N, C-alpha and C positions, 0 to 999 in steps of 0.2 A: 504494500500500500504506500503510495507516494503522495506527498502534499498533505496539507491540513484537511482533515475531514470536516463534515458539517458539524459533527459532535464536538470537535475541537473548537470550532468557532462559536458554537452555542455556549459551551462551558466558559470560554473567555468572556463572552458578552455578559453572561450572568454575573460574573464577578465585577465587571465594569459597572453594571447597574447598582450593585450593592456597595460600590465604592472601595472594594478590596483590591488595590493595585498589586499588592504582593501576591495574593492568590491568583490574580490574572497572569502575573509573570510566571508563576509556577506552572499554570496551564500551558502557557506559550512555550515553556522550556520542555514540556512533556507531551508534545503532540504525537500523532500517529506517523509523522514523517520519519522515514528510516534514515536518520542522520543524528549525530550527536546534538545535545542541546545547544542552541545558538548562543554565541558569546555575549550578545547584547542582553539577553535575558539572564544569563548567569551573572554578568557584571551588575545588573540591577539588583539581583537578589543578594549578592555579596555586600553591596552598599547598604541594602536594607538591614542586614544584620548589624551594621554599625550605627543605625539610627535608634536612639533611645525610645522613640515613640512607636517602634515597630513591635508587634506582638510575636515573639519568637515561637511560643507554643502553637500559635495559629498557623504560622508558616510551616512548621514541622507537620502539623496535622493535615494540612493540604497536601504535602508530599506523601504522607502515609496513605491518604485517601487515593491519590493517583496510583499508588503502588498496589491498590486492590483492583485495578482495571483488569479486564480479561485479555487485553492485548499485550503481548510480550514487549512491543515497542514502547508503549506508554510506561509499563512497569520498569523496564530497564532504564529508561530515561529518568524516571523518578529516582532510581538508585544512583545514577550518575550525578544528577543534580544535587542530591543529598551529600554524596561523597565530596563533590566540588566545594560545597559550603562548609563541610567539616574541615577541609584543608585550607581554604582561602577565606572563609567567612570569619566574622568576629568570634572569638573563642566562646562567647556565651551560647553560640549555636550548639557546639559539641557538648558543652556543659549541660545544656537542657536535654539533649539526647541521652547523655550518661545518667541523668536523674530519673529517666523513665524506667519502669519495670519491664516493659516490652517495646521493641522497635518493629522491625520487619518480620512478619510471620509468613514467610514464603517457602518454607521447606517442602511444601507439596504443590508449589505452583507449576501449572502446565497449560500452555497455550496449544490447543489441539487444532488450530485453524489451518495448519499446514506443516510440512516437514521442517521448514525454517523455524516455525514456532516451537516445535519439539526440541530442536537443537539449541535454540537460544534459552529455552526454559531451564536447561541444565545449568547454564552459566548464571542465570538470574538467581537460582537457588544458592549457588556457591558464593556469588557476590554479596547477596544479602547476609549470609552468615559472616562474611568478613566485616561488613559494616557494623553488624551487631557486636562482633568481637572488638572492633575498634572503639566503639562507645563503652563497652564493658571494661576494656583496658583503662580508659580514661577514668571511669568510676573508681577503679581500684587504686590508680596511681595519683589521681587529681592533676594529671598533666598528660599531654599528648606526646608520645615518644617522637613522633615525626616533627614536632615543633620545638623541642627543647634544644638547648645549645649543645653542640658536639665538640669533640677535640679534647686537647689536654686539660682544659679547665671546664669542660662540659659536665652536664649533670651525671652521666653514668661513670665518668672517670673520677669524679670527686665524691661519689656516694660511699657511705660507710659500708663495710663488709656485710653487716647484719641485714641492712636494708637491700643491698645489692643482691644477696642470695635469695631474697623474697621477690625482687623485681624482675630478675632475669627470666624466671619461668613465665611470668605474665607477658613479657616481651616475646618470648619464644612462642607462646600460644597465638599471639597476634600475627607473627610472621608465618606460622603454620597455616592459619586461616587464609592468609593471602596466597600462599603457595598452592593451596588446594583449589584455586581458580583453575589451574592446570589446563591452560589453553594451548592449542597447537597452531602453528602459523596458518594452516589451511582452514582454520575455524574463525579467523579474524576476517570476516567476510562483509562487514558493513560498518557504517560510521558509529553506530551505537555501541557495539561491543568494543570497537577500537578506542572510543572515548573512555570506556571503563578500563581497558587494558593500560592506557597511558597513565591514568590516575593510580592504578595499582603499581605500575612500574616506578613511578616517582615516589610513592609511599615506601616501596621496598628498598630503594636506595637510602632513604632517610632512616628507616627502621634498622637496616643492616649496619649503618654507621653507628647507631646507638649500640647495637649488638657487639660490634667490634670494640667500642669503648668499654662496654661492660666486661668483656673478656680480658682486655688489657688490665683493667682494674683488679679483676679477680686474680690474675696471674701475678700482678705486682704484690698482692697481699697473701698469696698462697702459702708461702713459707713462714708466715706469721700467724696463720690461722690455727684454730684448735682442730683436733682430729675430725670431729663431725662436720665442721665447716669445710675442711679440705675434701672430705668425701663428696659433699654436695657440689663444691666448686668443680671437682674433677668430672662429675656427671654432667654438669652444665657445659663444660668444655667439650666433652665427647659429643654431646648433642649439637654443639656449635659446629663441629667439623662435619657432621652429617648434613646440617642445613646449608653449609657452604656449597656442598655439591648440588643441592636442590636449587639454591639461589642461582648458581651458575647455569643450570638448565633453563631457568626462567629467563635469564638474561640472553641466552642463546636464541630463544624465541623472538625476543625484541630485536635482536640483530638481524635475524632472518626476515623479519617483516619490514626492514628498511630503516629502522631507527639509527640515527647517526652513531657510528662506533666511537666517535671522538669523545663522547661523554661517559663511556662505559668504564667502570672500575675494574681493575685487574684483581682477580682472586687467586691466590696460590696457597697450597696446603702447607701446613707447618711440617718440619722434619719429624719423622716418626720418633726420633730420639727425644724430642720434647715430651711426648706422652710418656715415654719410659722414665724420664726424670721425675715427672709429676707423680707417677705411680710408685716409683721407688721411695719418694718422700712420704707418701701416704702409708706405704707398707712399713716404713721405719717407725712411723707414729703408732701403727697398730702392732708393732713388735713382730712382724712376720719375717722380715729379713733385713739385713743392713742395706741401707741405700746411701744417699748423700749424708754428710755429717749432720747428726741431729742437732737442732738448735742453731744451725747456720743461719746467718742473716738472709733476708730475702734477696734473691739475686736480681730482683727488679727494683732498682733504686729509683726514687721519685726524681732524681736528678738526671735520669737517663734521657737522652735526646728524644724528642717527639716532633714530628713535622706537622705544621699547621696546613690544612688543606681547605679548599672551598668547594661548595657543592655546585653541581651543574644546575642550570635553570633554563627555562624556555627562552630566556634572553641571555646569551652567553656573556655579554659584556657586563651583566649585572652580578655582583658578588653578594651572596647571602651568607648568614652566619651558621649554616649547617654543613657538616663535613660529610662527604660521601664515604662509602665503604672504601677502605684503603688496602693496599697490599700488606696487610698486617704482619704476615709471617714470612716476608721475603728474607732470604738468606743466601749467601753465595755458595754455601755447601750444605747439602742435605744428607750427605753420607756419613760425615763424622759425628760421633756421639756428642750430645749437647751437655756440657757440664753446667752446674748451677751458676758458676761464675760467668758463663758465656750467654746465659739466657737473656740477660738484659739487652745486650747488643742485638741478639737475634730477634727477640720479640718486639722490640721497639724500633727496629730498623724500618720505619714507615716510609714507603715510597709514595709520595703524593701522585694521584692519578690526574689531578687537575692543577694547572698553574693558576696564578692569580688572575690571569687574563681569561680564564675559562677554557683554555685549550687543554686537550687531554694528552696524557702520555700514551705510548703505543699500547694497544690492547694485547692482553695475553692470549696465547693460542687456545686456552680453555674456553674462551668466549666471554663476552661482556656486552654491555649495552648502554644506550643513551637515549635521550629524547630530543626531538627536533622542535 
């Protein structure tokens, strides 16, 4: 179905009569046209979230109402519009979503109008789960991982170990929900799902930057932690390595559909000897077998060098204060065992993927991605 339908025009006209300009803009952003929401409508809604006299709950309710439509196009665009406002709107929008007991209830959504409806319904169900998880994560943390400051003095790098050990699983859950979108290049067949994919891609870059920061912080503190904390931290690190592989797969999809490789972060695995060192330390705490010297100071000194990087944006010349995922575990040699005294230089040998100008370093063979 192409173009605005009569139903679209009637819905917009009804809100014009009642004087609800925001609701009218929501209807305009979520028409039956098989294309992403128009920029002018999204910009209007973003501005509306900054106006003190705008009723945020009413705006959200209109979006939820549009998400109950029988058409996959309208529902998908309602999700994309909501996601766009969560990312770019005033923070009070996502705060309101996080305060609700329920958001999108689309786990059984199915548009039976045609084969395309069946295909897109699968991604609508997955996408809605991610948006629900994004709001739930905000409720638990009282901040959006994608919005917080990244880098050496960022939120996850400066968080106390106790809080970090509780926060990392929450971040992992959000990343998992995003990766479960699990789209392949040949399934990105229209402007609506493409708009969703771009928002997910940008979220993933920011979330993984936080994830990197959290892992660096954990490893800096690892040799100072108690046995129980070390055990939890090691499990988080193992899960991180698994997710690195899944993130790389997601980024390969973005590269294959033509997103500029220039903004794609390089992801390289840590040497296996690093895991061995961490496990040896935990074993020594548990009295299983001798490892590195018990009581040795943390090999990750806070004075270790860290590189400041900038995040890519849709306008390369504009620098923002979020760091992208970096080549966290870059090391010149992966074959030699990693001693505790060498961990600092290996782990914090951060190679920035993006210069201050917004240009990217050469992409790794493993695959990476960017947005245009």
